[in-house]
N, C-alpha and C positions, 0 to 999 in steps of 0.2 A: 323748539316748539313747533306746532303743526303748521303755522303760517310760513316760517322760514325753511322748515324741513320738507314740507309737502306742497303747500299751495303755491308759493312763489316759484319754485322750480317748474311746477306744472304750467303756471302762467307763462313763464319764459319759453318753455317748449311750444306752447300754443302760439305765441307771438312769432317765434321763429318759423314755424310751419306756415302760419298765415302769410308772412312776408314771402316765404319761398313760393307758395302757390300764386301770389300776386305777380311775382317776378317771372314765373315760368308760364303763365297763362297768356295766350295771345288775345289781344283785343278783338271783339266781334262787333263791328259797327252795324251789322245787319239788324239786330234786335234793339238797338239803342232807343229808337223812337217809341217802340212798344213799351219798353221799360219805363221811360219818362212818362208816358201816358198813364200807365198803371200806378206809378208813384204819385202822380198828381191826383189821381182818383182816390188813392189811399189817404193822402194828406187832407183832401177835402172832406172825405168821410170822417176822418179822425177829428178834424177841427170842429166839425158840426156836432160831434157826439162826446167830446172829451169831458168827463165829469168835473174836471178841475176848473173849467171856464167860469162856471157860476161863482165859485169861490174867488177866483181872480177878480171878477167883476165886483163882487161884494167888498173885497179888500182894497182894490186899487182903482175901481171905476171901469165902466164898460169900454170906454175908448182905449184905455191901457190894455185891458184884457183882450180886446179884438186885435190890437197891434201885436201883442205878445203871441197869441195863438196863431194868427194868420201869417205874421211876418217872421216869427222865430221858431216856434215849436213845429209848425207844419207849413214851412215856407213855400211849398209848391201848391198849397191849397188855393182854391178859387173862392174868394170872398164874395158872398151875396150882398146885394145892396142893403145897407143898414147893419151889416155885420151879424153877430150872433144875437139870438133873442134875449 
């Protein structure tokens, strides 16, 4: 079938290439601070705008939703006082 004949072999090749690239690439500490800063900005932006947060709050309560969004989904996000609206 298509999964075992085409998709799985392609996935295995992808993973092998990904691992090879990781192993052959030299770390570059020079831009690490900038990457972390941009990832934090992305997580904060996403946490504040994720459309699922309202659903989480309605189903599980605001406190649970805030913790899930800020501490798990977007763990680098900077939570504003009071959490999400």
